[in-house]
C-alpha positions in Angstrom: 33.0 -30.1 8.1 32.5 -26.3 8.0 34.3 -24.5 10.8 34.3 -20.8 11.6 37.3 -18.7 12.1 36.9 -19.2 15.9 37.7 -22.9 15.6 40.5 -22.5 13.1 42.1 -19.9 15.3 41.7 -22.2 18.3 43.6 -24.9 16.5 46.2 -22.4 15.4 46.6 -21.3 19.0 47.3 -24.9 19.9 50.0 -25.1 17.1 51.5 -21.7 18.1 52.1 -23.0 21.6 54.5 -25.5 20.1 56.0 -23.0 17.6 54.7 -25.0 14.6 55.8 -23.3 11.3 53.0 -21.7 9.3 53.6 -23.9 6.2 53.4 -27.0 8.3 50.0 -26.1 9.9 47.7 -26.1 6.8 48.3 -29.7 5.6 47.9 -31.0 9.2 44.8 -28.9 9.8 43.3 -30.2 6.6 44.1 -33.7 7.6 42.4 -33.3 10.9 39.4 -31.3 9.8 38.7 -32.3 6.2 40.5 -35.7 6.1 42.5 -34.5 3.1 45.7 -36.6 2.5 48.4 -34.3 3.8 51.0 -35.1 1.1 53.6 -37.8 1.0 55.9 -36.3 3.6 53.2 -35.6 6.3 51.5 -38.9 5.5 54.8 -40.7 6.2 55.4 -38.7 9.4 51.8 -39.3 10.7 52.2 -43.0 9.8 55.6 -43.3 11.7 57.3 -44.2 8.5 60.7 -42.7 9.0 62.3 -43.9 5.8 59.5 -42.6 3.6 59.4 -39.3 5.5 63.1 -38.8 4.9 62.7 -39.7 1.2 59.8 -37.3 0.8 61.2 -34.5 2.9 61.7 -31.0 1.4 65.2 -29.6 1.7 63.9 -26.6 3.8 62.6 -28.9 6.6 64.6 -28.4 9.7 65.0 -30.8 12.6 64.0 -28.0 15.0 60.8 -27.3 13.1 60.0 -31.0 12.9 60.6 -31.5 16.6 58.1 -28.7 17.4 55.5 -30.0 15.0 55.9 -33.6 16.2 55.5 -32.4 19.8 52.3 -30.7 18.8 51.0 -33.8 17.1 51.8 -36.0 20.0 50.4 -33.6 22.6 47.3 -32.4 20.8 46.2 -34.7 18.0 43.6 -37.4 18.6 45.5 -40.7 18.7 43.1 -42.1 16.1 44.6 -39.6 13.5 48.3 -40.7 13.6 50.7 -43.4 14.6 50.3 -45.9 11.7 49.2 -45.9 8.1 46.1 -47.8 9.2 45.2 -45.1 11.8 45.8 -42.3 9.2 43.5 -44.1 6.7 40.9 -44.8 9.3 40.8 -41.1 10.3 40.3 -40.2 6.7 37.5 -42.7 6.4 35.5 -41.2 9.4 32.6 -39.0 8.6 33.0 -35.2 9.2 30.5 -35.6 12.1 32.6 -38.3 13.7 35.8 -36.3 13.3 34.1 -33.2 14.6 33.0 -35.0 17.8 36.6 -36.2 18.4 38.2 -32.8 17.7 35.7 -31.1 20.0 36.4 -33.6 22.8 40.1 -32.8 22.4 39.4 -29.0 22.7 41.0 -28.4 19.3 37.8 -26.8 17.9 34.6 -25.3 19.3 31.2 -27.0 19.2 28.8 -25.8 16.5 26.7 -24.3 19.3 29.7 -22.4 20.8 30.6 -21.1 17.3 27.1 -19.8 16.7 26.9 -18.1 20.1 30.3 -16.5 19.6 29.2 -15.2 16.2 25.9 -13.9 17.6 27.7 -12.2 20.5 30.2 -10.6 18.1 33.1 -12.3 19.9 36.4 -11.0 18.6 38.9 -13.5 17.5 42.6 -13.1 17.2 44.5 -15.2 14.7 47.6 -16.6 16.4 50.9 -16.0 14.6 52.7 -19.0 13.1 56.2 -18.3 11.8 
């Protein structure tokens, strides 16, 4: 799925409201939008596999950052995209069109029509800051 900066910034705004660290955003964004496997740690987190998540965790991960990120996932992600290994795999098996419909319905991204209209109108976008 091809998204404009408008939609990526919309999803970043969602993450920024939960103080999601910048380096946590990209693998989760790529999971939702492109269905790329987010790596062993995030795959374990999304699958609710605590033991594997701890085994794969990077030393720089902090409990505070993980709490913020998990809150963002629980609040904003489509329930089809996390919760078990089966759901994570099923999400990755969806077509980009199917994922786009779900992400639009969750207000995580703009519709293609909205993106086109925003571009034609010269709408300014502001990239939210993730720390």
